[in-house]
TIRO-2110 file (N, C-alpha, C; in Angstrom, 1 decimal):
// TIRO-2110
-20.9, 28.2, 37.5, N, 1, A
-19.7, 28.4, 36.6, CA, 1, A
-18.9, 27.1, 36.6, C, 1, A
-18.7, 26.4, 35.5, N, 2, A
-17.9, 25.2, 35.5, CA, 2, A
-16.4, 25.5, 35.8, C, 2, A
-15.7, 24.4, 36.0, N, 3, A
-14.3, 24.5, 36.5, CA, 3, A
-13.4, 25.3, 35.7, C, 3, A
-13.5, 25.2, 34.3, N, 4, A
-12.6, 25.9, 33.5, CA, 4, A
-12.8, 27.4, 33.6, C, 4, A
-14.0, 27.8, 33.7, N, 5, A
-14.3, 29.2, 33.8, CA, 5, A
-13.9, 29.8, 35.1, C, 5, A
-14.0, 28.9, 36.2, N, 6, A
-13.5, 29.3, 37.5, CA, 6, A
-12.0, 29.5, 37.5, C, 6, A
-11.3, 28.6, 36.9, N, 7, A
-9.9, 28.6, 36.8, CA, 7, A
-9.4, 29.9, 36.1, C, 7, A
-10.1, 30.2, 35.0, N, 8, A
-9.8, 31.4, 34.2, CA, 8, A
-10.0, 32.6, 35.0, C, 8, A
-11.1, 32.6, 35.8, N, 9, A
-11.3, 33.8, 36.7, CA, 9, A
-10.2, 34.0, 37.7, C, 9, A
-9.8, 32.9, 38.3, N, 10, A
-8.7, 32.9, 39.3, CA, 10, A
-7.4, 33.5, 38.7, C, 10, A
-7.1, 33.0, 37.5, N, 11, A
-5.9, 33.5, 36.7, CA, 11, A
-6.1, 35.0, 36.4, C, 11, A
-7.2, 35.4, 36.1, N, 12, A
-7.5, 36.8, 35.8, CA, 12, A
-7.2, 37.7, 37.0, C, 12, A
-7.8, 37.3, 38.1, N, 13, A
-7.6, 38.0, 39.4, CA, 13, A
-6.1, 38.0, 39.8, C, 13, A
-5.5, 36.9, 39.6, N, 14, A
-4.0, 36.8, 39.9, CA, 14, A
-3.2, 37.7, 39.0, C, 14, A
-3.6, 37.8, 37.8, N, 15, A
-2.9, 38.6, 36.8, CA, 15, A
-3.1, 40.1, 37.2, C, 15, A
-4.3, 40.4, 37.7, N, 16, A
-4.6, 41.8, 38.1, CA, 16, A
-3.6, 42.2, 39.3, C, 16, A
-3.5, 41.3, 40.2, N, 17, A
-2.6, 41.5, 41.4, CA, 17, A
-1.1, 41.7, 40.9, C, 17, A
-0.7, 40.8, 40.0, N, 18, A
0.7, 40.9, 39.4, CA, 18, A
0.9, 42.2, 38.6, C, 18, A
0.0, 42.6, 37.8, N, 19, A
0.1, 43.8, 37.0, CA, 19, A
0.1, 45.0, 37.9, C, 19, A
-0.8, 45.0, 38.9, N, 20, A
-0.8, 46.1, 39.8, CA, 20, A
0.5, 46.2, 40.6, C, 20, A
1.0, 45.1, 41.1, N, 21, A
2.3, 45.1, 41.8, CA, 21, A
3.4, 45.6, 40.9, C, 21, A
3.4, 45.2, 39.6, N, 22, A
4.5, 45.6, 38.7, CA, 22, A
4.3, 47.2, 38.5, C, 22, A
3.1, 47.7, 38.3, N, 23, A
2.9, 49.1, 38.1, CA, 23, A
3.4, 49.9, 39.3, C, 23, A
3.1, 49.4, 40.5, N, 24, A
3.6, 50.1, 41.7, CA, 24, A
5.1, 50.1, 41.9, C, 24, A
5.7, 49.0, 41.6, N, 25, A
7.2, 48.9, 41.8, CA, 25, A
8.0, 49.5, 40.6, C, 25, A
7.6, 49.2, 39.4, N, 26, A
8.4, 49.5, 38.2, CA, 26, A
7.8, 50.6, 37.3, C, 26, A
6.6, 51.0, 37.6, N, 27, A
5.9, 52.0, 36.7, CA, 27, A
5.0, 51.4, 35.8, C, 27, A
4.1, 52.2, 35.2, N, 28, A
3.0, 51.7, 34.4, CA, 28, A
3.5, 51.1, 33.1, C, 28, A
2.9, 50.1, 32.6, N, 29, A
3.2, 49.5, 31.3, CA, 29, A
1.9, 49.3, 30.6, C, 29, A
1.7, 50.1, 29.6, N, 30, A
0.5, 50.0, 28.8, CA, 30, A
0.2, 48.7, 28.2, C, 30, A
1.3, 48.0, 27.8, N, 31, A
1.1, 46.6, 27.2, CA, 31, A
0.6, 45.6, 28.2, C, 31, A
1.1, 45.7, 29.4, N, 32, A
0.6, 44.8, 30.5, CA, 32, A
-0.9, 45.0, 30.8, C, 32, A
-1.3, 46.3, 30.9, N, 33, A
-2.7, 46.6, 31.1, CA, 33, A
-3.5, 46.2, 29.9, C, 33, A
-3.0, 46.4, 28.7, N, 34, A
-3.8, 45.9, 27.5, CA, 34, A
-4.0, 44.4, 27.5, C, 34, A
-2.9, 43.7, 27.9, N, 35, A
-3.0, 42.2, 27.9, CA, 35, A
-4.0, 41.8, 29.0, C, 35, A
-4.0, 42.5, 30.1, N, 36, A
-4.9, 42.2, 31.2, CA, 36, A
-6.4, 42.4, 30.7, C, 36, A
-6.6, 43.5, 30.0, N, 37, A
-8.0, 43.8, 29.5, CA, 37, A
-8.4, 42.7, 28.6, C, 37, A
-7.5, 42.3, 27.7, N, 38, A
-7.8, 41.2, 26.8, CA, 38, A
-8.2, 39.9, 27.6, C, 38, A
-7.4, 39.6, 28.6, N, 39, A
-7.7, 38.5, 29.5, CA, 39, A
-9.0, 38.6, 30.1, C, 39, A
-9.4, 39.8, 30.6, N, 40, A
-10.8, 40.0, 31.1, CA, 40, A
-11.8, 39.7, 30.1, C, 40, A
-11.6, 40.2, 28.9, N, 41, A
-12.6, 39.9, 27.8, CA, 41, A
-12.7, 38.4, 27.5, C, 41, A
-11.6, 37.7, 27.5, N, 42, A
-11.7, 36.3, 27.3, CA, 42, A
-12.4, 35.6, 28.4, C, 42, A
-12.1, 36.0, 29.6, N, 43, A
-12.8, 35.4, 30.8, CA, 43, A
-14.3, 35.6, 30.7, C, 43, A
-14.7, 36.9, 30.4, N, 44, A
-16.1, 37.2, 30.3, CA, 44, A
-16.8, 36.3, 29.2, C, 44, A
-16.1, 36.2, 28.1, N, 45, A
-16.6, 35.4, 27.0, CA, 45, A
-16.8, 33.9, 27.4, C, 45, A
-15.8, 33.4, 28.1, N, 46, A
-15.8, 32.0, 28.6, CA, 46, A
-16.9, 31.8, 29.6, C, 46, A
-17.1, 32.7, 30.5, N, 47, A
-18.2, 32.6, 31.5, CA, 47, A
-19.5, 32.7, 30.8, C, 47, A
-19.7, 33.6, 29.9, N, 48, A
-20.9, 33.7, 29.1, CA, 48, A
-21.2, 32.4, 28.3, C, 48, A
-20.2, 31.9, 27.7, N, 49, A
-20.4, 30.7, 26.9, CA, 49, A
-20.8, 29.5, 27.7, C, 49, A
-20.2, 29.4, 28.9, N, 50, A
-20.5, 28.3, 29.8, CA, 50, A
-21.9, 28.3, 30.4, C, 50, A
-22.5, 29.5, 30.5, N, 51, A
-23.9, 29.6, 31.0, CA, 51, A
-24.9, 29.1, 30.0, C, 51, A
-24.6, 29.2, 28.7, N, 52, A
-25.6, 28.9, 27.7, CA, 52, A
-25.5, 27.4, 27.4, C, 52, A
END
């Protein structure tokens, strides 16, 4: 996986930690989880595109 895809993966995992921490402390936010799912899809697309 090239550097840009690795960076995006690290950002995605960091965002998961932040969204989970926010959910635990402040309560669930559907928009944050939706944004995280979109970020996961973008990351998966970038990783797939880099393989080809």
